[in-house]
Every structure is written in C-alpha cells, then in structure tokens.
N, CA and C atoms of all chains as a GROMACS GRO file, in nm:
protein
  573
    1MET      N    1   3.492  -0.549  -1.422
    1MET     CA    2   3.470  -0.543  -1.285
    1MET      C    3   3.326  -0.562  -1.283
    2GLU      N    4   3.327  -0.688  -1.203
    2GLU     CA    5   3.149  -0.702  -1.189
    2GLU      C    6   3.064  -0.674  -1.051
    3THR      N    7   2.989  -0.615  -1.059
    3THR     CA    8   2.903  -0.575  -0.944
    3THR      C    9   2.774  -0.641  -0.911
    4LYS      N   10   2.730  -0.602  -0.841
    4LYS     CA   11   2.608  -0.708  -0.763
    4LYS      C   12   2.542  -0.592  -0.710
    5LEU      N   13   2.545  -0.495  -0.826
    5LEU     CA   14   2.437  -0.299  -0.733
    5LEU      C   15   2.311  -0.349  -0.751
    6LYS      N   16   2.278  -0.385  -0.860
    6LYS     CA   17   2.125  -0.403  -0.907
    6LYS      C   18   2.041  -0.521  -0.793
    7VAL      N   19   2.169  -0.582  -0.767
    7VAL     CA   20   2.080  -0.705  -0.585
    7VAL      C   21   2.075  -0.630  -0.507
    8TYR      N   22   2.178  -0.604  -0.526
    8TYR     CA   23   2.160  -0.523  -0.326
    8TYR      C   24   2.012  -0.437  -0.349
    9ARG      N   25   2.068  -0.335  -0.426
    9ARG     CA   26   1.923  -0.167  -0.449
    9ARG      C   27   1.814  -0.291  -0.449
   10ALA      N   28   1.761  -0.434  -0.512
   10ALA     CA   29   1.600  -0.466  -0.519
   10ALA      C   30   1.585  -0.530  -0.403
   11MET      N   31   1.723  -0.590  -0.307
   11MET     CA   32   1.660  -0.618  -0.206
   11MET      C   33   1.653  -0.525  -0.104
   12ARG      N   34   1.703  -0.427  -0.086
   12ARG     CA   35   1.657  -0.289  -0.027
   12ARG      C   36   1.534  -0.262  -0.113
   13ASP      N   37   1.476  -0.268  -0.195
   13ASP     CA   38   1.391  -0.189  -0.316
   13ASP      C   39   1.463  -0.036  -0.277
   14ILE      N   40   1.565  -0.020  -0.344
   14ILE     CA   41   1.560   0.092  -0.348
   14ILE      C   42   1.607   0.145  -0.492
   15THR      N   43   1.534   0.280  -0.535
   15THR     CA   44   1.590   0.295  -0.642
   15THR      C   45   1.704   0.380  -0.730
   16GLN      N   46   1.664   0.396  -0.842
   16GLN     CA   47   1.849   0.430  -0.864
   16GLN      C   48   1.844   0.598  -0.832
   17GLU      N   49   1.725   0.640  -0.856
   17GLU     CA   50   1.748   0.765  -0.800
   17GLU      C   51   1.814   0.841  -0.656
   18GLU      N   52   1.667   0.713  -0.668
   18GLU     CA   53   1.752   0.737  -0.417
   18GLU      C   54   1.898   0.685  -0.446
   19LEU      N   55   1.926   0.545  -0.461
   19LEU     CA   56   2.074   0.583  -0.474
   19LEU      C   57   2.149   0.643  -0.488
   20ALA      N   58   2.146   0.702  -0.595
   20ALA     CA   59   2.197   0.885  -0.640
   20ALA      C   60   2.253   0.978  -0.532
   21GLN      N   61   2.096   0.950  -0.525
   21GLN     CA   62   2.067   1.081  -0.443
   21GLN      C   63   2.162   1.073  -0.333
   22ALA      N   64   2.176   0.959  -0.269
   22ALA     CA   65   2.162   0.941  -0.109
   22ALA      C   66   2.360   0.911  -0.155
   23VAL      N   67   2.451   0.875  -0.252
   23VAL     CA   68   2.539   0.844  -0.272
   23VAL      C   69   2.614   1.055  -0.337
   24GLY      N   70   2.526   1.103  -0.393
   24GLY     CA   71   2.542   1.207  -0.452
   24GLY      C   72   2.611   1.237  -0.568
   25VAL      N   73   2.570   1.156  -0.651
   25VAL     CA   74   2.602   1.065  -0.807
   25VAL      C   75   2.502   1.127  -0.886
   26THR      N   76   2.477   1.129  -0.999
   26THR     CA   77   2.337   1.178  -1.135
   26THR      C   78   2.331   1.000  -1.099
   27ARG      N   79   2.151   0.992  -1.136
   27ARG     CA   80   2.148   0.846  -1.186
   27ARG      C   81   2.194   0.790  -1.287
   28GLN      N   82   2.261   0.885  -1.374
   28GLN     CA   83   2.320   0.807  -1.504
   28GLN      C   84   2.456   0.729  -1.470
   29THR      N   85   2.488   0.748  -1.376
   29THR     CA   86   2.630   0.740  -1.282
   29THR      C   87   2.576   0.600  -1.227
   30ILE      N   88   2.454   0.590  -1.223
   30ILE     CA   89   2.419   0.443  -1.146
   30ILE      C   90   2.393   0.349  -1.200
   31ILE      N   91   2.370   0.426  -1.336
   31ILE     CA   92   2.325   0.339  -1.415
   31ILE      C   93   2.458   0.290  -1.480
   32SER      N   94   2.538   0.362  -1.484
   32SER     CA   95   2.666   0.338  -1.585
   32SER      C   96   2.721   0.194  -1.481
   33ILE      N   97   2.743   0.203  -1.355
   33ILE     CA   98   2.832   0.148  -1.322
   33ILE      C   99   2.747  -0.002  -1.360
   34GLU      N  100   2.570  -0.002  -1.271
   34GLU     CA  101   2.518  -0.186  -1.321
   34GLU      C  102   2.540  -0.229  -1.413
   35ARG      N  103   2.499  -0.150  -1.518
   35ARG     CA  104   2.605  -0.180  -1.665
   35ARG      C  105   2.760  -0.278  -1.713
   36GLY      N  106   2.809  -0.182  -1.601
   36GLY     CA  107   2.930  -0.227  -1.631
   36GLY      C  108   3.025  -0.157  -1.736
   37ASN      N  109   2.954  -0.027  -1.727
   37ASN     CA  110   3.048   0.020  -1.843
   37ASN      C  111   3.133   0.176  -1.766
   38TYR      N  112   3.056   0.182  -1.604
   38TYR     CA  113   3.188   0.275  -1.546
   38TYR      C  114   3.226   0.222  -1.415
   39ASN      N  115   3.342   0.247  -1.374
   39ASN     CA  116   3.427   0.176  -1.267
   39ASN      C  117   3.397   0.312  -1.185
   40PRO      N  118   3.350   0.264  -1.078
   40PRO     CA  119   3.340   0.366  -0.996
   40PRO      C  120   3.473   0.444  -0.929
   41SER      N  121   3.470   0.557  -0.851
   41SER     CA  122   3.645   0.485  -0.814
   41SER      C  123   3.648   0.509  -0.663
   42LEU      N  124   3.701   0.495  -0.572
   42LEU     CA  125   3.759   0.426  -0.441
   42LEU      C  126   3.613   0.479  -0.339
   43GLU      N  127   3.657   0.664  -0.389
   43GLU     CA  128   3.598   0.666  -0.240
   43GLU      C  129   3.379   0.644  -0.297
   44LEU      N  130   3.336   0.662  -0.439
   44LEU     CA  131   3.216   0.632  -0.445
   44LEU      C  132   3.198   0.458  -0.420
   45ALA      N  133   3.255   0.430  -0.407
   45ALA     CA  134   3.302   0.223  -0.388
   45ALA      C  135   3.234   0.269  -0.211
   46PHE      N  136   3.261   0.320  -0.202
   46PHE     CA  137   3.280   0.293   0.043
   46PHE      C  138   3.091   0.354  -0.003
   47LYS      N  139   3.119   0.485  -0.032
   47LYS     CA  140   3.003   0.544  -0.023
   47LYS      C  141   2.835   0.425  -0.059
   48ILE      N  142   2.900   0.394  -0.173
   48ILE     CA  143   2.795   0.275  -0.192
   48ILE      C  144   2.746   0.221  -0.100
   49ALA      N  145   2.875   0.081  -0.076
   49ALA     CA  146   2.908  -0.013   0.049
   49ALA      C  147   2.848   0.050   0.149
   50ARG      N  148   2.889   0.138   0.276
   50ARG     CA  149   2.809   0.222   0.365
   50ARG      C  150   2.726   0.221   0.364
   51HIS      N  151   2.622   0.224   0.222
   51HIS     CA  152   2.474   0.273   0.221
   51HIS      C  153   2.405   0.168   0.302
   52PHE      N  154   2.512   0.025   0.193
   52PHE     CA  155   2.378  -0.050   0.214
   52PHE      C  156   2.433  -0.151   0.361
   53GLU      N  157   2.564  -0.066   0.423
   53GLU     CA  158   2.570  -0.194   0.538
   53GLU      C  159   2.659  -0.328   0.496
   54VAL      N  160   2.782  -0.264   0.389
   54VAL     CA  161   2.787  -0.338   0.336
   54VAL      C  162   2.943  -0.350   0.328
   55LYS      N  163   3.061  -0.497   0.261
   55LYS     CA  164   3.188  -0.424   0.278
   55LYS      C  165   3.170  -0.431   0.100
   56ILE      N  166   3.266  -0.318   0.075
   56ILE     CA  167   3.327  -0.288  -0.061
   56ILE      C  168   3.287  -0.426  -0.164
   57GLU      N  169   3.345  -0.538  -0.132
   57GLU     CA  170   3.410  -0.692  -0.200
   57GLU      C  171   3.270  -0.784  -0.269
   58ASP      N  172   3.129  -0.775  -0.130
   58ASP     CA  173   3.023  -0.781  -0.149
   58ASP      C  174   2.916  -0.740  -0.290
   59ILE      N  175   3.027  -0.593  -0.341
   59ILE     CA  176   2.933  -0.586  -0.431
   59ILE      C  177   2.993  -0.519  -0.539
   60PHE      N  178   3.104  -0.498  -0.537
   60PHE     CA  179   3.266  -0.494  -0.658
   60PHE      C  180   3.340  -0.606  -0.690
   61ILE      N  181   3.307  -0.682  -0.753
   61ILE     CA  182   3.412  -0.793  -0.764
   61ILE      C  183   3.513  -0.781  -0.806
   62TYR      N  184   3.620  -0.781  -0.858
   62TYR     CA  185   3.768  -0.734  -0.908
   62TYR      C  186   3.811  -0.932  -0.932
   63GLN      N  187   3.774  -0.891  -1.101
   63GLN     CA  188   3.845  -1.029  -1.186
   63GLN      C  189   3.994  -0.980  -1.179
   64MET      N  190   1.292   1.984  -0.885
   64MET     CA  191   1.337   2.029  -1.066
   64MET      C  192   1.464   1.881  -1.091
   65ASP      N  193   1.393   1.850  -1.171
   65ASP     CA  194   1.504   1.650  -1.217
   65ASP      C  195   1.588   1.734  -1.244
   66ALA      N  196   1.729   1.653  -1.259
   66ALA     CA  197   1.775   1.735  -1.414
   66ALA      C  198   1.715   1.724  -1.468
   67SER      N  199   1.710   1.619  -1.607
   67SER     CA  200   1.672   1.616  -1.729
   67SER      C  201   1.541   1.743  -1.759
   68THR      N  202   1.474   1.806  -1.672
   68THR     CA  203   1.360   1.818  -1.706
   68THR      C  204   1.502   2.037  -1.690
   69TYR      N  205   1.582   1.993  -1.614
   69TYR     CA  206   1.640   2.138  -1.598
   69TYR      C  207   1.793   2.139  -1.684
   70TRP      N  208   1.810   2.024  -1.732
   70TRP     CA  209   1.865   2.018  -1.946
   70TRP      C  210   1.736   2.106  -2.073
   71LYS      N  211   1.600   2.060  -2.001
   71LYS     CA  212   1.556   2.109  -2.139
   71LYS      C  213   1.553   2.248  -2.114
   72TYR      N  214   1.520   2.270  -1.954
   72TYR     CA  215   1.467   2.466  -1.971
   72TYR      C  216   1.594   2.484  -1.983
   73GLN      N  217   1.709   2.466  -2.013
   73GLN     CA  218   1.871   2.506  -1.980
   73GLN      C  219   1.886   2.527  -2.179
   74ILE      N  220   1.783   2.452  -2.233
   74ILE     CA  221   1.834   2.404  -2.356
   74ILE      C  222   1.730   2.519  -2.359
   75ILE      N  223   1.645   2.524  -2.368
   75ILE     CA  224   1.542   2.706  -2.428
   75ILE      C  225   1.577   2.777  -2.404
   76ALA      N  226   1.688   2.788  -2.283
   76ALA     CA  227   1.681   2.980  -2.207
   76ALA      C  228   1.829   3.014  -2.269
   77THR      N  229   1.889   2.916  -2.378
   77THR     CA  230   2.022   2.928  -2.396
   77THR      C  231   1.950   2.955  -2.514
   78GLY      N  232   1.890   2.888  -2.625
   78GLY     CA  233   1.826   2.943  -2.755
   78GLY      C  234   1.784   3.077  -2.760
   79THR      N  235   1.699   3.086  -2.668
   79THR     CA  236   1.676   3.197  -2.660
   79THR      C  237   1.755   3.326  -2.648
   80MET      N  238   1.845   3.328  -2.565
   80MET     CA  239   1.925   3.436  -2.556
   80MET      C  240   2.032   3.453  -2.677
   81GLY      N  241   2.063   3.311  -2.742
   81GLY     CA  242   2.129   3.328  -2.858
   81GLY      C  243   2.030   3.451  -2.971
   82LEU      N  244   1.893   3.373  -2.949
   82LEU     CA  245   1.847   3.448  -3.084
   82LEU      C  246   1.814   3.585  -3.086
   83LEU      N  247   1.783   3.590  -2.906
   83LEU     CA  248   1.841   3.773  -2.916
   83LEU      C  249   1.963   3.803  -2.882
   84LEU      N  250   2.050   3.758  -2.820
   84LEU     CA  251   2.172   3.843  -2.928
   84LEU      C  252   2.177   3.825  -3.055
   85GLY      N  253   2.131   3.725  -3.159
   85GLY     CA  254   2.157   3.788  -3.235
   85GLY      C  255   2.070   3.877  -3.344
   86LEU      N  256   2.000   3.898  -3.278
   86LEU     CA  257   1.912   4.052  -3.315
   86LEU      C  258   1.968   4.095  -3.282
   87GLY      N  259   2.028   4.181  -3.184
   87GLY     CA  260   2.069   4.248  -3.114
   87GLY      C  261   2.210   4.258  -3.198
   88ILE      N  262   2.298   4.180  -3.237
   88ILE     CA  263   2.379   4.210  -3.272
   88ILE      C  264   2.324   4.287  -3.499
   89GLN      N  265   2.223   4.204  -3.509
   89GLN     CA  266   2.174   4.229  -3.645
   89GLN      C  267   2.129   4.346  -3.649
   90GLN      N  268   2.059   4.401  -3.495
   90GLN     CA  269   1.989   4.489  -3.577
   90GLN      C  270   2.076   4.650  -3.457
   91ASP      N  271   2.245   4.616  -3.436
   91ASP     CA  272   2.321   4.663  -3.330
   91ASP      C  273   2.231   4.784  -3.221
   92ASN      N  274   2.092   4.692  -3.154
   92ASN     CA  275   2.074   4.746  -3.055
   92ASN      C  276   2.122   4.685  -2.926
   93LYS      N  277   2.203   4.746  -2.789
   93LYS     CA  278   2.308   4.790  -2.779
   93LYS      C  279   2.195   4.683  -2.612
   94ILE      N  280   2.123   4.786  -2.625
   94ILE     CA  281   1.986   4.748  -2.498
   94ILE      C  282   1.972   4.558  -2.526
   95LEU      N  283   1.906   4.494  -2.641
   95LEU     CA  284   1.906   4.395  -2.674
   95LEU      C  285   1.962   4.304  -2.654
   96ILE      N  286   2.140   4.357  -2.649
   96ILE     CA  287   2.229   4.224  -2.629
   96ILE      C  288   2.206   4.248  -2.529
   97VAL      N  289   2.254   4.353  -2.409
   97VAL     CA  290   2.238   4.319  -2.284
   97VAL      C  291   2.102   4.315  -2.221
   98THR      N  292   2.026   4.303  -2.287
   98THR     CA  293   1.900   4.178  -2.175
   98THR      C  294   1.941   4.073  -2.223
   99ALA      N  295   1.985   4.006  -2.372
   99ALA     CA  296   1.980   3.885  -2.372
   99ALA      C  297   2.147   3.807  -2.260
  100LEU      N  298   2.190   3.888  -2.276
  100LEU     CA  299   2.314   3.798  -2.192
  100LEU      C  300   2.263   3.798  -2.000
  101ALA      N  301   2.180   3.921  -2.009
  101ALA     CA  302   2.149   3.915  -1.865
  101ALA      C  303   2.009   3.836  -1.842
  102ILE      N  304   1.953   3.826  -1.972
  102ILE     CA  305   1.872   3.658  -1.906
  102ILE      C  306   1.954   3.565  -1.937
  103GLY      N  307   2.060   3.570  -1.987
  103GLY     CA  308   2.107   3.408  -1.994
  103GLY      C  309   2.134   3.371  -1.868
  104ALA      N  310   2.255   3.487  -1.812
  104ALA     CA  311   2.303   3.454  -1.711
  104ALA      C  312   2.221   3.438  -1.557
  105SER      N  313   2.128   3.524  -1.535
  105SER     CA  314   2.014   3.474  -1.427
  105SER      C  315   1.898   3.381  -1.438
  106SER      N  316   1.878   3.304  -1.599
  106SER     CA  317   1.848   3.186  -1.570
  106SER      C  318   1.922   3.066  -1.615
  107VAL      N  319   2.050   3.036  -1.609
  107VAL     CA  320   2.147   2.949  -1.532
  107VAL      C  321   2.120   2.985  -1.357
  108VAL      N  322   2.167   3.098  -1.356
  108VAL     CA  323   2.185   3.076  -1.204
  108VAL      C  324   2.016   3.054  -1.153
  109TYR      N  325   1.912   3.106  -1.173
  109TYR     CA  326   1.799   3.051  -1.094
  109TYR      C  327   1.766   2.956  -1.143
  110LEU      N  328   1.811   2.866  -1.308
  110LEU     CA  329   1.725   2.685  -1.310
  110LEU      C  330   1.820   2.611  -1.194
  111ARG      N  331   1.962   2.670  -1.224
  111ARG     CA  332   2.050   2.562  -1.115
  111ARG      C  333   2.019   2.526  -0.983
  112ARG      N  334   1.970   2.621  -0.905
  112ARG     CA  335   1.891   2.624  -0.776
  112ARG      C  336   1.779   2.542  -0.730
  113GLN      N  337   1.703   2.567  -0.859
  113GLN     CA  338   1.594   2.490  -0.892
  113GLN      C  339   1.621   2.325  -0.842
  114VAL      N  340   1.743   2.299  -0.864
  114VAL     CA  341   1.770   2.171  -0.899
  114VAL      C  342   1.776   2.095  -0.817
  115GLU      N  343   1.739   1.943  -0.772
  115GLU     CA  344   1.720   1.872  -0.673
  115GLU      C  345   1.882   1.836  -0.655
  116GLU      N  346   1.876   1.711  -0.780
  116GLU     CA  347   2.046   1.654  -0.763
  116GLU      C  348   2.112   1.670  -0.889
  117PRO      N  349   2.211   1.595  -0.823
  117PRO     CA  350   2.363   1.651  -0.906
  117PRO      C  351   2.317   1.643  -1.040
  118LEU      N  352   2.442   1.760  -1.042
  118LEU     CA  353   2.411   1.803  -1.234
  118LEU      C  354   2.527   1.715  -1.332
  119TYR      N  355   2.613   1.697  -1.159
  119TYR     CA  356   2.778   1.701  -1.267
  119TYR      C  357   2.778   1.590  -1.137
  120ASP      N  358   2.942   1.442  -1.192
  120ASP     CA  359   2.973   1.422  -1.101
  120ASP      C  360   3.136   1.386  -1.149
  121GLU      N  361   3.181   1.218  -1.042
  121GLU     CA  362   3.334   1.193  -1.060
  121GLU      C  363   3.259   1.103  -1.301
  122ARG      N  364   3.186   1.052  -1.334
  122ARG     CA  365   3.176   1.015  -1.402
  122ARG      C  366   3.166   1.126  -1.549
  123SER      N  367   3.073   1.246  -1.547
  123SER     CA  368   3.058   1.313  -1.622
  123SER      C  369   3.271   1.437  -1.636
  124ALA      N  370   3.339   1.403  -1.490
  124ALA     CA  371   3.437   1.439  -1.488
  124ALA      C  372   3.536   1.379  -1.604
  125VAL      N  373   3.476   1.231  -1.582
  125VAL     CA  374   3.580   1.170  -1.663
  125VAL      C  375   3.578   1.155  -1.830
  126VAL      N  376   3.431   1.166  -1.852
  126VAL     CA  377   3.410   1.203  -2.005
  126VAL      C  378   3.441   1.332  -2.006
  127SER      N  379   3.453   1.419  -1.922
  127SER     CA  380   3.540   1.560  -1.996
  127SER      C  381   3.673   1.518  -2.021
  128LEU      N  382   3.672   1.529  -1.929
  128LEU     CA  383   3.883   1.487  -1.956
  128LEU      C  384   3.937   1.424  -2.042
  129ARG      N  385   3.809   1.244  -2.118
  129ARG     CA  386   3.883   1.142  -2.220
  129ARG      C  387   3.808   1.242  -2.368
  130ALA      N  388   3.723   1.376  -2.320
  130ALA     CA  389   3.642   1.421  -2.469
  130ALA      C  390   3.722   1.558  -2.494
  131SER      N  391   3.809   1.618  -2.408
  131SER     CA  392   3.869   1.723  -2.389
  131SER      C  393   4.004   1.662  -2.433
  132ALA      N  394   4.083   1.522  -2.435
  132ALA     CA  395   4.205   1.452  -2.440
  132ALA      C  396   4.195   1.442  -2.604
  133ALA      N  397   4.060   1.370  -2.626
  133ALA     CA  398   4.057   1.308  -2.796
  133ALA      C  399   4.057   1.506  -2.945
  134ALA      N  400   3.913   1.614  -2.850
  134ALA     CA  401   3.957   1.692  -2.939
  134ALA      C  402   4.090   1.727  -2.934
  135PHE      N  403   4.175   1.732  -2.829
  135PHE     CA  404   4.331   1.810  -2.858
  135PHE      C  405   4.414   1.732  -2.922
  136SER      N  406   4.417   1.620  -2.936
  136SER     CA  407   4.496   1.508  -3.058
  136SER      C  408   4.417   1.570  -3.181
  137ALA      N  409   4.268   1.517  -3.257
  137ALA     CA  410   4.167   1.537  -3.317
  137ALA      C  411   4.229   1.692  -3.357
  138PHE      N  412   4.266   1.752  -3.277
  138PHE     CA  413   4.220   1.905  -3.325
  138PHE      C  414   4.414   1.924  -3.396
  139THR      N  415   4.464   1.931  -3.298
  139THR     CA  416   4.632   1.884  -3.376
  139THR      C  417   4.669   1.817  -3.466
  140LEU      N  418   4.643   1.687  -3.488
  140LEU     CA  419   4.628   1.586  -3.627
  140LEU      C  420   4.583   1.695  -3.773
  141LEU      N  421   4.452   1.755  -3.713
  141LEU     CA  422   4.401   1.802  -3.810
  141LEU      C  423   4.440   1.902  -3.919
  142SER      N  424   4.528   2.015  -3.794
  142SER     CA  425   4.557   2.168  -3.832
  142SER      C  426   4.710   2.102  -3.888
  143LEU      N  427   4.760   1.983  -3.870
  143LEU     CA  428   4.895   1.995  -3.931
  143LEU      C  429   4.908   1.940  -4.061
  144GLY      N  430   4.804   1.839  -4.076
  144GLY     CA  431   4.770   1.782  -4.157
  144GLY      C  432   4.737   1.858  -4.289
  145ALA      N  433   4.609   1.984  -4.229
  145ALA     CA  434   4.617   2.153  -4.344
  145ALA      C  435   4.732   2.176  -4.373
  146ALA      N  436   4.775   2.222  -4.238
  146ALA     CA  437   4.939   2.297  -4.262
  146ALA      C  438   5.044   2.234  -4.400
  147ALA      N  439   5.016   2.052  -4.370
  147ALA     CA  440   5.078   1.999  -4.482
  147ALA      C  441   5.063   2.023  -4.634
  148VAL      N  442   4.877   2.019  -4.633
  148VAL     CA  443   4.920   2.017  -4.765
  148VAL      C  444   4.849   2.204  -4.843
  149TYR      N  445   4.852   2.264  -4.658
  149TYR     CA  446   4.811   2.437  -4.749
  149TYR      C  447   4.992   2.457  -4.748
  150PHE      N  448   5.111   2.362  -4.752
  150PHE     CA  449   5.261   2.396  -4.749
  150PHE      C  450   5.294   2.342  -4.911
  151TYR      N  451   5.197   2.204  -4.923
  151TYR     CA  452   5.256   2.174  -5.051
  151TYR      C  453   5.128   2.287  -5.212
  152LEU      N  454   5.060   2.311  -5.160
  152LEU     CA  455   5.008   2.422  -5.224
  152LEU      C  456   5.085   2.582  -5.241
  153GLY      N  457   5.111   2.575  -5.170
  153GLY     CA  458   5.163   2.713  -5.101
  153GLY      C  459   5.331   2.694  -5.186
  154SER      N  460   5.412   2.558  -5.243
  154SER     CA  461   5.496   2.533  -5.245
  154SER      C  462   5.500   2.550  -5.408
  155THR      N  463   5.377   2.501  -5.517
  155THR     CA  464   5.352   2.439  -5.613
  155THR      C  465   5.315   2.569  -5.669
  156SER      N  466   5.150   2.593  -5.638
  156SER     CA  467   5.031   2.746  -5.696
  156SER      C  468   5.110   2.783  -5.636
  157ASN      N  469   4.970   2.873  -5.569
  157ASN     CA  470   4.972   3.037  -5.478
  157ASN      C  471   5.056   3.056  -5.390
  158PRO      N  472   5.127   3.109  -5.391
  158PRO     CA  473   5.254   3.152  -5.228
  158PRO      C  474   5.165   3.167  -5.131
  159GLU      N  475   5.075   3.235  -5.176
  159GLU     CA  476   4.976   3.263  -5.056
  159GLU      C  477   4.928   3.154  -4.883
  160TYR      N  478   4.921   3.033  -4.943
  160TYR     CA  479   4.893   2.962  -4.898
  160TYR      C  480   5.023   2.882  -4.774
  161LEU      N  481   5.140   2.907  -4.810
  161LEU     CA  482   5.223   2.951  -4.705
  161LEU      C  483   5.217   3.036  -4.581
  162GLN      N  484   5.186   3.133  -4.582
  162GLN     CA  485   5.146   3.186  -4.442
  162GLN      C  486   5.036   3.102  -4.401
  163TRP      N  487   4.913   3.001  -4.434
  163TRP     CA  488   4.897   2.959  -4.340
  163TRP      C  489   4.923   2.851  -4.302
  164SER      N  490   4.921   2.819  -4.371
  164SER     CA  491   5.095   2.717  -4.362
  164SER      C  492   5.132   2.676  -4.202
  165TYR      N  493   5.190   2.862  -4.197
  165TYR     CA  494   5.316   2.874  -4.125
  165TYR      C  495   5.227   2.905  -3.954
  166GLY      N  496   5.146   2.967  -4.051
  166GLY     CA  497   5.028   2.995  -3.906
  166GLY      C  498   4.982   2.900  -3.823
  167LEU      N  499   4.947   2.804  -3.958
  167LEU     CA  500   4.824   2.673  -3.862
  167LEU      C  501   4.962   2.556  -3.784
  168SER      N  502   5.101   2.550  -3.791
  168SER     CA  503   5.238   2.477  -3.771
  168SER      C  504   5.242   2.560  -3.636
  169PHE      N  505   5.272   2.699  -3.650
  169PHE     CA  506   5.255   2.755  -3.533
  169PHE      C  507   5.211   2.768  -3.406
  170MET      N  508   5.040   2.763  -3.468
  170MET     CA  509   4.956   2.708  -3.395
  170MET      C  510   4.973   2.572  -3.245
  171VAL      N  511   5.024   2.463  -3.352
  171VAL     CA  512   4.957   2.369  -3.294
  171VAL      C  513   5.093   2.370  -3.185
  172CYS      N  514   5.251   2.382  -3.248
  172CYS     CA  515   5.364   2.420  -3.116
  172CYS      C  516   5.295   2.488  -3.041
  173ALA      N  517   5.297   2.592  -3.056
  173ALA     CA  518   5.179   2.699  -2.951
  173ALA      C  519   5.120   2.611  -2.814
  174ILE      N  520   5.041   2.559  -2.843
  174ILE     CA  521   4.961   2.441  -2.812
  174ILE      C  522   4.995   2.358  -2.734
  175MET      N  523   5.102   2.279  -2.785
  175MET     CA  524   5.163   2.129  -2.760
  175MET      C  525   5.301   2.209  -2.654
  176ILE      N  526   5.296   2.309  -2.628
  176ILE     CA  527   5.401   2.360  -2.498
  176ILE      C  528   5.319   2.373  -2.461
  177ILE      N  529   5.161   2.507  -2.435
  177ILE     CA  530   5.097   2.510  -2.286
  177ILE      C  531   5.041   2.378  -2.252
  178ARG      N  532   5.023   2.288  -2.309
  178ARG     CA  533   4.988   2.158  -2.293
  178ARG      C  534   5.141   2.133  -2.195
  179LEU      N  535   5.258   2.088  -2.259
  179LEU     CA  536   5.347   2.089  -2.194
  179LEU      C  537   5.363   2.155  -2.036
  180PHE      N  538   5.353   2.204  -2.050
  180PHE     CA  539   5.338   2.346  -1.911
  180PHE      C  540   5.223   2.270  -1.794
  181PHE      N  541   5.144   2.249  -1.896
  181PHE     CA  542   5.038   2.188  -1.730
  181PHE      C  543   5.032   2.064  -1.729
  182TRP      N  544   5.112   1.975  -1.864
  182TRP     CA  545   5.174   1.804  -1.794
  182TRP      C  546   5.265   1.870  -1.664
  183ILE      N  547   5.339   1.947  -1.607
  183ILE     CA  548   5.442   1.948  -1.555
  183ILE      C  549   5.358   2.006  -1.431
  184TYR      N  550   5.270   2.106  -1.411
  184TYR     CA  551   5.204   2.099  -1.347
  184TYR      C  552   5.105   2.095  -1.248
  185TYR      N  553   5.023   1.982  -1.312
  185TYR     CA  554   4.958   1.812  -1.234
  185TYR      C  555   5.027   1.753  -1.215
  186THR      N  556   5.176   1.734  -1.280
  186THR     CA  557   5.253   1.638  -1.201
  186THR      C  558   5.324   1.671  -1.104
  187ARG      N  559   5.350   1.783  -1.098
  187ARG     CA  560   5.370   1.840  -0.958
  187ARG      C  561   5.275   1.829  -0.844
  188ARG      N  562   5.182   1.906  -0.877
  188ARG     CA  563   4.999   1.902  -0.807
  188ARG      C  564   4.997   1.730  -0.783
  189TYR      N  565   5.046   1.657  -0.794
  189TYR     CA  566   4.969   1.491  -0.830
  189TYR      C  567   5.084   1.459  -0.742
  190GLY      N  568   5.175   1.483  -0.715
  190GLY     CA  569   5.331   1.402  -0.648
  190GLY      C  570   5.350   1.356  -0.736
  191GLY      N  571   5.395   1.454  -0.881
  191GLY     CA  572   5.445   1.299  -0.983
  191GLY      C  573   5.674   1.432  -0.960
   0.00000   0.00000   0.00000
C-alpha cells in the first residue's frame, strides 16, 4: 500500500513526533508507515486522515 | 522524557537490579535481594510515569505477536529435533538419553495442546 503521509506532513509542517503524539502511536510507527514497512489498522488510518482533515484514500492508496 | 531516554534508563535500572540481585543471591543476603527487587519495581513505575509519549502501540503489538509465533515454531521444531537425536542416542548407546527424549517430546505435546486451547478460546472470542 502506497502512502502520501510524508507529503501531507510536509504540507502542514508537522514533525513525525508531533503526528505520533496526536494519533497516539510511537514515532517509530509513523516512520514505518512512511517507509511502507507497516500498514496501519483501519482505526489508525482514520485517526491520521482525520488529523489532516482529508479522506483516507487521499493519504493511503491501496493497489 | 522521550521513549529512547526511557529505554536507556530502563536498561540501566534493570542492569543495576540484576547486579544487586546476583550479589544478594551469591552472598545469601536477603535484605539485598529485597532491596534489589524494590528498586527494580519502583524504577519501572517511576520511569513509566515520566514518559510523555506512547511506548507501545499497534505496531509493537504486531511485532510481539509475530515474534512469539516464530519463537513457538522454532522452539517446537528444535525440541522435536533434539528429542529425535536423544532417542537415537538412547537406543544405540546410553539408555539415559531416552528419558531426555521422552521429556522433550511430552513437553512439546503439552505446549501444542495448550496452544490448541488458546486457539479455540480466541476463535470464539473473535466470532469464529
């Protein structure tokens, strides 16, 4: 699964740590999601999308 | 305190506790043993309260599950392999090795039966 998480983070000027704190996960999890090494759960994907005020499909692209 | 600092302090505290515990056991000093355990327990509680960010999340849960499953598979396979080797040695040279073989085999059977019970429990719990 592709992700545009890094792009949205850069657009809003948010660090990995700030995003991790906001959605309640570790910074390592955010790093793993951005690298494509880990696919978040539905709940976490919703939290991230809600944080950026976009749809899930805008950030996570299922191939 | 961030997570990486927490883990560094936790390693130091655990190492110190282990050292004191080892010294207490070696010198048969019960006060030292109790002190080491008290320091260990209180350091865990104190350090956890100082951390501002999450230490465990869904990814670490997945990692833990995968590691446990892999460890289980490796342990059962290695134990069965060792049991087979001990059985062969017990049959050909030293009969004492047969007891080791039986012990390992029964232990693997017991673990697999316990795993089966947990499998049934969690299958029912999650709507299977």
